[in-house]
Backbone of each chain as ProteinMPNN parsed JSONL, in Angstrom:
{"seq_chain_A": "XXXXXXXXXXXXXXXXXXXXXXXXXXXXXXXXXXXXXXXXXXXXXXXXXXXXXXXXXXXXXXXXXXXXXXXXXXXXXXXXXXXXXXXXXXXXXXXXXXXXXXXXXXXXXXXXXXXXXXXXXXXXXXXXXXXXX", "coords_chain_A": {"N_chain_A": [[15.635, -23.783, 29.956], [16.091, -26.669, 27.956], [19.303, -27.867, 27.316], [19.771, -29.308, 25.073], [17.97, -28.533, 23.167], [17.365, -27.489, 19.888], [17.465, -24.632, 17.796], [16.457, -22.979, 14.818], [16.968, -19.989, 13.116], [15.588, -18.059, 10.619], [15.947, -15.384, 8.623], [15.943, -12.772, 6.288], [17.322, -10.561, 7.005], [20.334, -10.021, 8.359], [21.041, -8.873, 10.839], [18.719, -9.043, 12.368], [18.386, -11.786, 12.444], [20.66, -12.545, 13.93], [20.142, -11.247, 16.335], [17.747, -12.411, 17.293], [18.614, -14.994, 17.508], [20.495, -14.666, 19.492], [18.84, -14.059, 21.669], [17.642, -16.516, 22.025], [19.851, -18.156, 22.547], [20.762, -17.079, 24.917], [18.96, -18.08, 26.641], [19.77, -20.616, 26.754], [19.437, -22.314, 24.627], [20.429, -24.036, 21.586], [21.501, -22.326, 18.893], [20.981, -21.832, 15.381], [21.506, -19.931, 12.47], [20.423, -18.281, 9.473], [20.383, -16.306, 6.476], [19.269, -17.119, 4.205], [16.918, -19.034, 2.39], [17.373, -21.516, 1.076], [19.769, -22.344, 2.154], [18.905, -22.579, 4.718], [17.345, -24.832, 4.533], [19.294, -26.738, 4.121], [20.647, -26.568, 6.578], [18.58, -27.403, 8.178], [18.234, -30.061, 7.295], [20.645, -31.137, 8.162], [20.856, -30.547, 10.942], [18.373, -30.909, 12.12], [16.494, -29.125, 13.667], [14.649, -28.46, 16.713], [12.93, -26.374, 16.872], [11.843, -24.05, 14.477], [12.328, -20.818, 13.487], [10.888, -18.659, 11.37], [11.075, -16.165, 8.885], [8.823, -14.58, 6.561], [8.725, -12.876, 4.221], [11.253, -12.681, 2.163], [12.974, -11.217, 0.088], [15.511, -11.391, -1.078], [16.274, -13.931, -0.885], [16.748, -17.384, -1.861], [14.614, -19.013, -1.447], [11.365, -18.286, -0.278], [9.858, -17.637, 2.97], [7.447, -19.107, 3.246], [7.676, -21.04, 1.281], [9.86, -22.383, 2.258], [8.825, -23.32, 4.69], [6.877, -25.085, 3.668], [8.541, -26.972, 2.457], [9.9, -27.999, 4.653], [7.778, -29.124, 6.04], [7.051, -31.119, 4.252], [8.781, -33.097, 4.861], [8.776, -33.404, 7.575], [6.66, -33.462, 10.333], [6.749, -32.958, 12.93], [8.574, -31.066, 14.118], [8.606, -27.775, 15.563], [7.228, -24.982, 13.973], [7.663, -21.608, 13.737], [6.359, -18.636, 12.647], [7.805, -15.556, 12.059], [7.178, -12.501, 11.261], [6.708, -9.458, 9.319], [4.37, -9.371, 8.003], [0.942, -9.017, 8.122], [-1.471, -9.656, 7.013], [-4.619, -11.287, 6.507], [-4.78, -13.35, 4.581], [-2.118, -14.223, 4.214], [-1.558, -15.151, 6.781], [-3.415, -17.205, 6.935], [-2.493, -18.883, 4.881], [0.011, -19.6, 5.887], [-0.691, -21.026, 8.18], [-2.137, -23.089, 7.03], [-0.108, -24.372, 5.687], [1.228, -25.436, 7.764], [2.286, -23.977, 9.923], [2.988, -23.537, 13.349], [2.891, -21.414, 15.072], [2.247, -17.9, 14.802], [3.779, -14.918, 14.552], [3.757, -11.405, 14.634], [5.91, -8.866, 13.509], [6.59, -5.527, 14.685], [7.62, -7.142, 17.733], [7.627, -7.132, 21.258], [10.472, -7.738, 23.404], [9.976, -9.208, 25.797], [7.501, -10.36, 25.205], [8.205, -11.931, 23.037], [9.998, -13.664, 24.268], [8.265, -14.928, 25.996], [6.565, -16.318, 24.252], [8.457, -18.035, 23.095], [9.268, -19.463, 25.391], [6.891, -20.824, 26.023], [6.664, -22.469, 23.784], [8.963, -23.967, 24.066], [8.435, -25.366, 26.419], [6.387, -27.012, 25.572], [7.719, -28.5, 23.589], [9.686, -29.741, 25.133], [8.075, -31.248, 26.833], [6.824, -32.949, 24.983], [9.063, -34.337, 24.093], [9.847, -35.704, 26.391], [7.639, -37.325, 26.764], [7.902, -38.936, 24.546], [10.062, -40.475, 25.152]], "CA_chain_A": [[15.612, -24.396, 28.628], [16.944, -27.834, 27.78], [20.499, -27.546, 26.542], [19.783, -30.037, 23.804], [16.995, -28.046, 22.186], [17.991, -26.747, 18.785], [16.646, -23.631, 17.121], [16.996, -22.367, 13.606], [16.336, -18.7, 12.825], [15.765, -17.71, 9.207], [15.438, -14.031, 8.308], [16.913, -12.244, 5.318], [18.108, -9.474, 7.619], [21.325, -10.678, 9.21], [21.01, -8.313, 12.197], [17.558, -9.617, 13.065], [18.75, -13.195, 12.645], [21.623, -12.648, 15.027], [19.536, -10.805, 17.592], [16.792, -13.428, 17.757], [19.449, -16.146, 17.894], [21.096, -14.297, 20.778], [17.786, -14.201, 22.69], [17.467, -17.959, 22.231], [21.068, -18.721, 23.157], [20.802, -16.594, 26.3], [18.102, -18.977, 27.411], [20.421, -21.917, 26.818], [19.206, -23.128, 23.435], [21.495, -24.037, 20.584], [20.916, -21.615, 17.772], [21.567, -21.76, 14.036], [20.767, -18.904, 11.742], [20.817, -18.02, 8.097], [19.571, -15.295, 5.794], [18.853, -17.69, 2.925], [16.002, -20.159, 2.527], [17.946, -22.797, 0.652], [20.772, -22.713, 3.166], [18.113, -22.997, 5.886], [16.945, -26.211, 4.283], [20.5, -27.561, 4.356], [20.846, -26.614, 8.04], [17.494, -28.221, 8.725], [18.554, -31.473, 6.993], [21.824, -31.531, 8.94], [20.72, -30.372, 12.389], [17.021, -31.249, 12.561], [16.156, -28.297, 14.831], [13.349, -28.702, 17.351], [12.089, -25.209, 16.589], [12.287, -23.233, 13.339], [11.734, -19.473, 13.495], [11.025, -18.341, 9.945], [10.49, -14.949, 8.319], [8.165, -14.942, 5.294], [9.109, -12.041, 3.084], [12.717, -12.631, 2.057], [13.131, -10.983, -1.359], [16.857, -11.702, -1.572], [16.554, -15.334, -0.581], [16.389, -18.306, -2.934], [13.287, -19.546, -1.093], [10.77, -17.421, 0.745], [9.55, -18.357, 4.205], [6.36, -20.075, 3.087], [8.225, -22.169, 0.505], [10.708, -23.134, 3.191], [7.914, -24.013, 5.603], [6.275, -26.206, 2.938], [9.568, -28.008, 2.246], [10.148, -28.652, 5.95], [6.601, -29.947, 6.373], [7.029, -32.305, 3.376], [9.635, -34.132, 5.438], [8.665, -33.515, 9.027], [5.481, -32.784, 10.87], [6.913, -32.846, 14.384], [9.287, -29.885, 14.629], [7.733, -26.606, 15.701], [7.553, -23.899, 13.039], [7.146, -20.313, 14.191], [6.53, -17.581, 11.65], [8.083, -14.247, 12.664], [7.128, -11.708, 10.038], [6.018, -8.169, 9.385], [3.145, -9.487, 7.219], [-0.164, -9.279, 9.047], [-2.748, -9.803, 6.311], [-5.3, -12.552, 6.82], [-4.474, -14.365, 3.574], [-0.792, -14.796, 4.506], [-1.676, -15.912, 8.036], [-4.155, -18.43, 6.611], [-1.6, -19.754, 4.098], [1.059, -20.128, 6.782], [-1.301, -22.044, 9.054], [-2.472, -24.239, 6.187], [1.14, -25.073, 5.37], [1.7, -26.141, 8.955], [2.922, -23.145, 10.949], [2.376, -23.742, 14.659], [2.679, -20.095, 15.686], [2.412, -16.798, 13.858], [4.095, -13.7, 15.316], [3.951, -10.262, 13.751], [6.89, -7.852, 13.916], [7.534, -5.724, 15.781], [7.115, -7.746, 18.971], [8.527, -6.794, 22.368], [11.374, -8.817, 23.845], [9.302, -10.051, 26.79], [6.46, -11.163, 24.53], [8.898, -12.942, 22.232], [10.524, -14.674, 25.2], [7.121, -15.671, 26.513], [6.143, -17.257, 23.199], [9.501, -19.06, 22.981], [9.196, -20.306, 26.589], [5.74, -21.724, 25.883], [7.005, -23.463, 22.764], [9.978, -24.853, 24.64], [7.795, -26.261, 27.379], [5.65, -28.031, 24.8], [8.71, -29.385, 22.941], [10.292, -30.561, 26.199], [7.05, -32.194, 27.273], [6.668, -33.959, 23.92], [10.278, -35.164, 24.054], [9.801, -36.581, 27.555], [6.59, -38.311, 26.477], [8.387, -39.847, 23.51], [11.173, -41.325, 25.636]], "C_chain_A": [[16.562, -25.595, 28.568], [18.113, -27.475, 26.888], [20.427, -28.159, 25.143], [18.828, -29.477, 22.755], [17.665, -27.161, 21.139], [16.986, -25.826, 18.115], [17.29, -23.245, 15.806], [16.225, -21.07, 13.364], [16.638, -18.337, 11.373], [15.118, -16.35, 8.956], [16.443, -13.421, 7.348], [17.677, -11.02, 5.828], [19.046, -10.096, 8.646], [21.275, -10.174, 10.655], [19.862, -8.91, 13.019], [17.825, -11.075, 13.414], [19.617, -13.351, 13.885], [20.987, -12.281, 16.359], [18.571, -11.842, 18.159], [17.569, -14.663, 18.238], [20.073, -15.903, 19.279], [20.09, -14.482, 21.924], [17.63, -15.676, 23.046], [18.671, -18.557, 22.97], [21.222, -18.287, 24.608], [19.991, -17.499, 27.205], [18.666, -20.394, 27.451], [20.189, -22.803, 25.606], [20.411, -23.099, 22.497], [20.911, -23.431, 19.319], [21.705, -21.729, 16.472], [20.811, -20.659, 13.318], [21.298, -18.75, 10.33], [19.874, -16.979, 7.487], [18.991, -15.856, 4.491], [18.025, -18.965, 3.113], [16.593, -21.505, 2.158], [18.996, -23.294, 1.653], [20.054, -23.203, 4.432], [17.708, -24.464, 5.748], [18.115, -27.173, 4.526], [20.762, -27.699, 5.861], [19.798, -27.535, 8.656], [17.776, -29.721, 8.514], [19.663, -31.979, 7.921], [21.543, -31.559, 10.446], [19.378, -30.817, 12.961], [16.618, -30.439, 13.803], [14.789, -28.656, 15.413], [12.376, -27.581, 17.008], [12.686, -24.41, 15.433], [11.562, -21.892, 13.386], [11.975, -18.884, 12.104], [10.339, -17.03, 9.578], [9.817, -15.342, 6.998], [8.755, -14.178, 4.113], [10.625, -11.904, 3.047], [13.076, -12.449, 0.584], [14.512, -11.319, -1.917], [17.229, -13.167, -1.358], [16.095, -16.229, -1.733], [15.027, -18.965, -2.687], [12.653, -18.561, -0.139], [10.33, -18.286, 1.926], [8.468, -19.405, 4.055], [6.821, -21.29, 2.282], [9.094, -23.048, 1.418], [9.854, -23.959, 4.157], [7.315, -25.253, 4.918], [7.291, -27.338, 2.77], [9.88, -28.736, 3.546], [8.992, -29.606, 6.274], [6.463, -31.183, 5.482], [7.766, -33.458, 4.055], [9.404, -34.367, 6.918], [7.442, -32.774, 9.538], [5.636, -32.509, 12.355], [7.563, -31.545, 14.856], [8.347, -28.681, 14.628], [8.174, -25.524, 14.723], [6.843, -22.622, 13.477], [7.399, -19.294, 13.086], [6.733, -16.267, 12.404], [8.228, -13.275, 11.506], [6.474, -10.353, 10.261], [4.658, -8.259, 8.677], [1.97, -9.875, 8.113], [-1.511, -9.428, 8.336], [-3.306, -11.215, 6.497], [-4.935, -13.681, 5.867], [-3.123, -15.045, 3.879], [-0.842, -15.643, 5.78], [-2.355, -17.262, 7.754], [-3.245, -19.421, 5.859], [-0.547, -20.411, 4.986], [0.5, -21.246, 7.657], [-1.645, -23.294, 8.26], [-1.218, -25.063, 5.887], [1.76, -25.748, 6.599], [2.45, -25.307, 9.972], [2.21, -23.366, 12.28], [2.055, -22.413, 15.349], [2.937, -19.018, 14.643], [2.604, -15.517, 14.666], [4.359, -12.567, 14.334], [4.959, -9.283, 14.348], [6.246, -6.474, 13.864], [6.846, -6.377, 16.982], [8.122, -7.396, 20.058], [9.344, -8.013, 22.789], [10.677, -9.782, 24.805], [8.239, -10.949, 26.137], [7.103, -12.272, 23.707], [9.418, -14.065, 23.132], [9.405, -15.569, 25.728], [6.663, -16.735, 25.506], [7.158, -18.397, 23.106], [9.47, -20.005, 24.18], [8.048, -21.307, 26.483], [6.042, -22.843, 24.898], [7.981, -24.482, 23.346], [9.378, -25.842, 25.619], [7.058, -27.383, 26.658], [6.636, -29.038, 24.182], [9.331, -30.322, 23.976], [9.333, -31.657, 26.639], [6.89, -33.324, 26.253], [7.866, -34.894, 23.862], [10.264, -36.169, 25.195], [8.787, -37.7, 27.324], [7.09, -39.378, 25.52], [9.48, -40.786, 24.0], [10.672, -42.601, 26.313]], "O_chain_A": [[17.687, -25.538, 29.065], [17.942, -26.858, 25.836], [20.946, -27.608, 24.173], [18.864, -29.887, 21.595], [18.412, -26.233, 21.451], [15.828, -26.183, 17.896], [18.514, -23.19, 15.692], [14.995, -21.049, 13.4], [17.795, -18.312, 10.955], [13.901, -16.194, 9.065], [17.651, -13.532, 7.555], [18.571, -10.511, 5.152], [18.609, -10.626, 9.667], [21.447, -10.956, 11.591], [20.018, -9.232, 14.197], [17.533, -11.535, 14.518], [19.347, -14.172, 14.762], [21.25, -12.913, 17.382], [18.578, -12.118, 19.359], [17.219, -15.284, 19.242], [20.163, -16.808, 20.109], [20.429, -14.987, 22.994], [17.503, -16.037, 24.216], [18.517, -19.356, 23.894], [21.748, -19.034, 25.433], [20.3, -17.661, 28.386], [18.104, -21.271, 28.107], [20.689, -23.927, 25.557], [21.289, -22.244, 22.611], [19.954, -23.952, 18.748], [22.936, -21.722, 16.471], [19.613, -20.476, 13.534], [22.456, -19.045, 10.038], [18.736, -16.805, 7.924], [18.3, -15.145, 3.761], [18.385, -19.85, 3.89], [16.355, -22.509, 2.83], [19.093, -24.484, 1.95], [20.524, -24.109, 5.12], [17.727, -25.226, 6.714], [17.942, -28.268, 5.063], [21.058, -28.787, 6.357], [20.097, -28.339, 9.54], [17.588, -30.535, 9.417], [19.615, -33.111, 8.402], [21.95, -32.492, 11.138], [19.267, -31.072, 14.16], [16.423, -31.012, 14.875], [13.891, -29.097, 14.696], [11.172, -27.798, 16.871], [13.884, -24.128, 15.414], [10.334, -21.838, 13.332], [13.116, -18.643, 11.709], [9.176, -16.81, 9.915], [10.205, -16.335, 6.383], [9.22, -14.769, 3.138], [11.21, -11.119, 3.794], [13.439, -13.411, -0.093], [14.654, -11.513, -3.124], [18.359, -13.58, -1.621], [15.179, -15.883, -2.479], [14.373, -19.419, -3.626], [13.339, -18.04, 0.74], [10.421, -19.513, 1.88], [8.548, -20.474, 4.66], [6.418, -22.42, 2.557], [9.059, -24.276, 1.351], [10.126, -25.134, 4.404], [7.255, -26.331, 5.511], [6.954, -28.512, 2.92], [10.1, -29.947, 3.546], [9.201, -30.735, 6.719], [5.848, -32.173, 5.878], [7.436, -34.628, 3.861], [9.789, -35.405, 7.456], [7.223, -31.607, 9.214], [4.764, -31.899, 12.973], [7.156, -30.982, 15.872], [7.428, -28.582, 13.815], [9.357, -25.189, 14.653], [5.617, -22.561, 13.575], [8.536, -19.117, 12.646], [5.939, -15.91, 13.274], [9.268, -13.227, 10.849], [5.78, -10.132, 11.254], [3.873, -7.314, 8.745], [1.99, -10.914, 8.773], [-2.564, -9.34, 8.968], [-2.564, -12.189, 6.627], [-4.796, -14.832, 6.283], [-3.001, -16.268, 3.812], [-0.243, -16.716, 5.846], [-1.937, -18.306, 8.255], [-3.224, -20.616, 6.152], [-0.252, -21.6, 4.862], [1.14, -22.28, 7.848], [-1.472, -24.414, 8.739], [-1.265, -26.292, 5.84], [2.7, -26.533, 6.478], [3.177, -25.853, 10.801], [0.981, -23.383, 12.337], [1.087, -22.302, 16.101], [3.737, -19.198, 13.724], [1.699, -15.084, 15.379], [5.075, -12.729, 13.346], [4.879, -8.92, 15.522], [5.379, -6.276, 13.012], [5.652, -6.187, 17.213], [9.327, -7.365, 19.81], [8.954, -9.158, 22.558], [10.767, -11.0, 24.657], [8.101, -12.126, 26.472], [6.618, -13.403, 23.679], [9.298, -15.247, 22.81], [9.565, -16.779, 25.884], [6.412, -17.886, 25.863], [6.786, -19.569, 23.046], [9.625, -21.215, 24.016], [8.204, -22.484, 26.808], [5.722, -24.008, 25.138], [7.842, -25.688, 23.145], [9.76, -27.012, 25.65], [7.097, -28.542, 27.071], [6.426, -30.25, 24.239], [9.485, -31.521, 23.742], [9.71, -32.818, 26.798], [6.828, -34.499, 26.614], [7.719, -36.091, 23.615], [10.619, -37.334, 25.012], [9.037, -38.862, 27.644], [6.76, -40.557, 25.648], [9.791, -41.779, 23.343], [11.476, -43.414, 26.77]]}, "seq_chain_B": "XXXXXXXXXXXXXXXXXXXXXXXXXXXXXXXXXXXXXXXXXXXXXXXXXXXXXXXXXXXXXXXXXXXXXXXXXXXXXXXXXXXXXXXX", "coords_chain_B": {"N_chain_B": [[6.31, 9.116, 22.897], [4.771, 10.855, 20.269], [2.658, 13.705, 20.709], [-0.737, 13.299, 19.91], [-2.088, 14.822, 16.953], [-4.179, 17.724, 17.128], [-6.254, 17.585, 15.3], [-6.389, 14.962, 14.658], [-8.323, 12.818, 15.281], [-10.424, 13.662, 13.666], [-9.267, 13.579, 11.155], [-8.935, 10.795, 10.829], [-11.577, 10.039, 10.763], [-12.455, 11.339, 8.45], [-10.825, 10.13, 6.498], [-11.802, 7.558, 6.546], [-14.473, 7.957, 5.906], [-14.264, 9.136, 3.39], [-13.252, 7.066, 2.05], [-10.481, 6.706, 1.52], [-7.841, 5.34, -0.22], [-4.688, 3.805, 0.084], [-1.996, 3.305, -2.06], [-0.999, -0.034, -2.59], [1.701, -0.561, -2.875], [2.932, 1.414, -1.486], [2.297, 0.815, 1.165], [3.642, -1.615, 1.256], [6.353, -0.865, 1.07], [6.557, 0.861, 3.31], [5.772, -0.816, 5.483], [7.636, -2.887, 5.292], [10.101, -1.634, 5.865], [9.619, -0.108, 8.259], [8.472, -1.916, 10.156], [10.445, -3.971, 10.324], [12.754, -2.495, 11.0], [11.959, -1.209, 13.387], [11.457, -3.411, 14.974], [13.99, -4.449, 15.481], [15.182, -2.256, 16.8], [13.555, -2.119, 19.062], [14.129, -4.609, 20.229], [16.841, -4.269, 20.867], [16.787, -2.094, 22.709], [15.075, -3.08, 24.715], [16.44, -5.328, 25.565], [18.624, -4.202, 26.841], [17.233, -2.745, 28.792], [15.808, -4.725, 30.329], [17.909, -6.315, 31.141], [19.246, -4.587, 32.677], [21.558, -3.385, 31.717], [24.086, -1.471, 30.01], [23.535, -0.292, 26.623], [25.189, -1.998, 24.069], [27.93, -0.674, 22.176], [28.002, -1.331, 19.433], [25.408, -2.169, 19.016], [24.038, 0.141, 19.576], [24.827, 1.717, 17.462], [23.669, 0.284, 15.421], [20.949, 0.606, 16.033], [20.649, 3.389, 15.746], [21.207, 3.654, 13.022], [19.051, 2.237, 11.971], [16.888, 3.822, 12.766], [17.45, 6.158, 11.395], [17.152, 5.168, 8.859], [14.388, 4.76, 8.687], [13.466, 7.402, 8.641], [14.652, 8.219, 6.262], [13.338, 6.578, 4.391], [10.678, 7.438, 4.625], [10.936, 10.106, 3.762], [11.754, 9.683, 1.143], [9.573, 8.335, 0.077], [7.632, 10.296, 0.352], [8.602, 12.232, -1.322], [8.408, 10.882, -3.735], [5.697, 10.685, -4.09], [4.285, 13.051, -3.823], [2.245, 15.679, -5.179], [3.607, 17.739, -6.557], [5.952, 16.539, -7.372], [5.0, 14.462, -8.887], [4.024, 15.769, -11.031], [6.196, 16.517, -12.526]], "CA_chain_B": [[5.251, 9.143, 21.895], [4.379, 12.202, 19.858], [1.269, 14.037, 21.077], [-1.58, 13.238, 18.704], [-2.49, 16.118, 16.412], [-5.526, 18.061, 17.596], [-7.266, 17.203, 14.291], [-6.203, 13.553, 14.28], [-9.562, 12.02, 15.23], [-11.217, 14.107, 12.507], [-8.574, 13.027, 9.978], [-9.282, 9.37, 10.703], [-12.982, 9.984, 10.377], [-12.547, 11.739, 7.042], [-10.175, 9.1, 5.67], [-12.725, 6.43, 6.494], [-15.681, 8.422, 5.215], [-13.947, 9.387, 1.969], [-12.711, 5.796, 1.54], [-9.155, 6.984, 0.959], [-7.029, 4.115, -0.342], [-3.269, 4.037, -0.142], [-1.451, 2.321, -3.002], [-0.434, -1.153, -1.815], [3.172, -0.509, -2.914], [3.373, 2.323, -0.409], [2.251, -0.001, 2.389], [4.695, -2.632, 1.155], [7.63, -0.221, 1.422], [6.506, 1.345, 4.697], [5.746, -1.905, 6.451], [8.894, -3.623, 5.234], [11.155, -0.914, 6.586], [9.283, 0.3, 9.629], [8.293, -3.053, 11.068], [11.719, -4.651, 10.56], [13.677, -1.616, 11.715], [11.509, -1.006, 14.766], [11.603, -4.68, 15.698], [15.37, -4.527, 15.944], [15.407, -1.187, 17.792], [12.852, -2.53, 20.28], [14.9, -5.714, 20.815], [18.078, -3.715, 21.434], [16.492, -1.291, 23.901], [14.491, -3.901, 25.774], [17.49, -6.2, 26.11], [19.368, -3.37, 27.786], [16.331, -2.385, 29.888], [15.521, -5.858, 31.209], [19.162, -6.826, 31.711], [19.869, -3.458, 33.397], [22.93, -3.266, 31.203], [24.144, -0.447, 28.953], [23.452, -0.787, 25.246], [26.531, -2.151, 23.477], [28.159, 0.365, 21.171], [27.641, -1.81, 18.085], [23.946, -2.199, 18.952], [23.619, 1.541, 19.528], [25.061, 2.148, 16.08], [22.663, -0.402, 14.611], [19.647, 1.24, 16.301], [20.662, 4.728, 15.132], [21.112, 3.456, 11.563], [17.687, 1.8, 11.657], [15.991, 4.981, 12.924], [17.727, 7.049, 10.256], [16.586, 4.539, 7.665], [12.941, 5.031, 8.662], [13.309, 8.8, 8.211], [15.028, 8.247, 4.848], [12.283, 5.931, 3.598], [9.499, 8.316, 4.616], [11.254, 11.256, 2.901], [11.796, 9.209, -0.242], [8.189, 8.047, -0.314], [6.922, 11.567, 0.242], [9.12, 12.864, -2.534], [7.916, 10.153, -4.908], [4.234, 10.636, -4.203], [3.612, 14.354, -3.702], [1.766, 16.166, -6.473], [4.629, 18.547, -7.231], [6.902, 15.631, -8.02], [4.303, 13.662, -9.882], [3.78, 16.621, -12.184], [7.418, 16.695, -13.319]], "C_chain_B": [[4.895, 10.588, 21.552], [2.936, 12.457, 20.274], [0.41, 13.947, 19.816], [-1.937, 14.655, 18.248], [-3.899, 16.445, 16.91], [-6.602, 17.582, 16.614], [-7.239, 15.71, 13.994], [-7.505, 12.729, 14.244], [-10.416, 12.378, 14.011], [-10.603, 13.552, 11.221], [-8.972, 11.571, 9.758], [-10.713, 9.209, 10.195], [-13.148, 10.286, 8.879], [-11.957, 10.68, 6.118], [-11.121, 7.918, 5.46], [-13.943, 6.777, 5.634], [-15.422, 8.575, 3.709], [-13.351, 8.153, 1.291], [-11.365, 5.999, 0.851], [-8.342, 5.687, 0.944], [-5.584, 4.499, -0.596], [-2.784, 2.933, -1.074], [-0.73, 1.213, -2.215], [1.1, -1.156, -1.821], [3.722, 0.397, -1.814], [3.369, 1.571, 0.919], [3.389, -1.011, 2.421], [6.036, -2.041, 1.61], [7.632, 0.19, 2.889], [6.6, 0.201, 5.703], [7.062, -2.683, 6.477], [9.951, -2.924, 6.088], [10.79, -0.67, 8.045], [9.18, -0.896, 10.569], [9.617, -3.773, 11.362], [12.678, -3.786, 11.372], [13.259, -1.436, 13.176], [11.629, -2.27, 15.61], [13.001, -4.772, 16.299], [15.654, -3.479, 17.02], [14.774, -1.583, 19.131], [13.627, -3.646, 21.003], [16.139, -5.177, 21.539], [17.788, -2.978, 22.741], [15.948, -2.145, 25.038], [15.511, -4.864, 26.376], [18.261, -5.426, 27.176], [18.509, -3.067, 29.019], [16.149, -3.554, 30.86], [16.785, -6.453, 31.833], [19.823, -5.787, 32.611], [21.329, -3.307, 33.0], [22.965, -2.187, 30.127], [24.052, -1.081, 27.563], [24.868, -0.863, 24.686], [26.685, -1.134, 22.354], [27.723, -0.072, 19.762], [26.109, -1.849, 17.918], [23.379, -0.784, 18.864], [23.703, 2.047, 18.095], [23.967, 1.564, 15.162], [21.294, 0.273, 14.779], [19.573, 2.614, 15.631], [20.501, 4.604, 13.616], [19.682, 3.093, 11.158], [16.708, 2.974, 11.753], [16.195, 5.945, 11.749], [17.138, 6.482, 8.976], [15.086, 4.812, 7.55], [12.694, 6.447, 8.141], [13.588, 8.914, 6.707], [13.903, 7.694, 3.963], [11.057, 6.835, 3.504], [9.747, 9.517, 3.694], [11.193, 10.845, 1.435], [10.388, 8.944, -0.772], [7.415, 9.332, -0.545], [7.308, 12.258, -1.059], [8.526, 12.203, -3.783], [6.421, 10.278, -5.12], [3.54, 11.983, -4.061], [3.305, 14.895, -5.102], [2.846, 16.922, -7.261], [5.598, 17.641, -8.0], [6.254, 14.792, -9.105], [4.111, 14.446, -11.171], [5.016, 16.718, -13.092], [7.808, 15.413, -14.058]], "O_chain_B": [[4.739, 11.43, 22.436], [2.093, 11.563, 20.209], [0.794, 14.467, 18.768], [-2.069, 15.567, 19.065], [-4.718, 15.544, 17.093], [-7.708, 17.221, 17.016], [-8.003, 15.242, 13.15], [-7.754, 12.018, 13.27], [-11.046, 11.513, 13.404], [-11.315, 13.115, 10.317], [-9.302, 11.167, 8.643], [-11.011, 8.38, 9.335], [-13.868, 9.597, 8.156], [-12.531, 10.372, 5.074], [-11.226, 7.36, 4.368], [-14.372, 6.009, 4.773], [-16.247, 8.195, 2.878], [-12.993, 8.189, 0.113], [-11.144, 5.521, -0.262], [-8.182, 5.027, 1.971], [-5.292, 5.397, -1.385], [-3.124, 1.764, -0.893], [0.044, 1.49, -1.299], [1.728, -1.68, -0.9], [4.814, 0.181, -1.288], [4.314, 1.672, 1.702], [4.015, -1.237, 3.457], [6.752, -2.632, 2.419], [8.58, -0.091, 3.623], [7.395, 0.241, 6.643], [7.54, -3.084, 7.538], [10.605, -3.547, 6.924], [11.561, -0.987, 8.951], [9.748, -0.879, 11.661], [9.883, -4.142, 12.506], [13.328, -4.261, 12.303], [14.089, -1.5, 14.084], [11.874, -2.201, 16.814], [13.173, -5.123, 17.466], [16.291, -3.778, 18.03], [15.374, -1.406, 20.191], [13.762, -3.627, 22.227], [16.444, -5.575, 22.664], [18.452, -3.204, 23.753], [16.321, -1.953, 26.195], [15.446, -5.176, 27.565], [18.514, -5.932, 28.27], [18.993, -3.124, 30.149], [16.317, -3.392, 32.069], [16.736, -7.025, 32.922], [20.843, -6.069, 33.24], [22.208, -3.128, 33.842], [21.984, -2.002, 29.406], [24.433, -2.232, 27.355], [25.648, 0.081, 24.81], [25.722, -0.777, 21.675], [27.152, 0.712, 19.004], [25.585, -1.597, 16.833], [22.385, -0.536, 18.181], [22.795, 2.704, 17.586], [23.432, 2.233, 14.278], [20.573, 0.487, 13.805], [18.559, 2.961, 15.024], [19.749, 5.36, 13.003], [19.168, 3.57, 10.146], [15.808, 3.107, 10.924], [15.235, 6.473, 11.189], [16.681, 7.227, 8.11], [14.574, 5.063, 6.459], [11.82, 6.663, 7.301], [12.873, 9.6, 5.977], [13.568, 8.27, 2.928], [10.466, 6.98, 2.434], [8.863, 9.901, 2.929], [10.651, 11.565, 0.596], [10.059, 9.28, -1.91], [6.648, 9.451, -1.5], [6.468, 12.788, -1.786], [8.189, 12.877, -4.757], [5.925, 10.007, -6.213], [2.316, 12.051, -4.169], [4.01, 14.605, -6.069], [2.975, 16.759, -8.474], [6.002, 17.943, -9.123], [6.88, 14.456, -10.11], [4.043, 13.874, -12.259], [4.889, 16.973, -14.29], [8.812, 15.392, -14.77]]}, "name": "protein", "num_of_chains": 2, "seq": "XXXXXXXXXXXXXXXXXXXXXXXXXXXXXXXXXXXXXXXXXXXXXXXXXXXXXXXXXXXXXXXXXXXXXXXXXXXXXXXXXXXXXXXXXXXXXXXXXXXXXXXXXXXXXXXXXXXXXXXXXXXXXXXXXXXXXXXXXXXXXXXXXXXXXXXXXXXXXXXXXXXXXXXXXXXXXXXXXXXXXXXXXXXXXXXXXXXXXXXXXXXXXXXXXXXXXXXXXXXXX"}
């Protein structure tokens, strides 16, 4: 993983946030995490992460995951947005994709599968960055 | 994995045939807790498994708490939805 690649993990469960961030950092990425949607937006404005891993259902957050995704997409269409959620109904998946989610992962997911998805995303991001240089 | 009940295939068949619907709030509670809790437990165990490293004590505690939470939620749901309780 490129050292310069930045990740943001947003999940209203702090333990999940930290664990996913740890998986990313182990691979060499720079991770940011938060349990709150509005704070996520502030981190996003400040850090401009290459990849955003976003939970949808965050009842204690000021913004839910789909609202956050929409706000990110209003300003940026390039960064990769990955939905990591327990919600597996077709309507939510459709809404997330319409709003601009690049990947949709349903919890629970095994560590290896999660790493595989992240590796694929990273390769694409790296490739796009190289192309843009 | 628990051994499937001998009647399990029949149960599924009957549930489908009788068009048994579960209140969406029950699914909401179950899925919220079970999927999030199991996700974390799976992450903790697989990290240890693939790294061939012992589970850290703090992670062990977290996994145990998450498993206990699943049991708590199921008991609470059962209590709230069984006929005996609904009658009172």
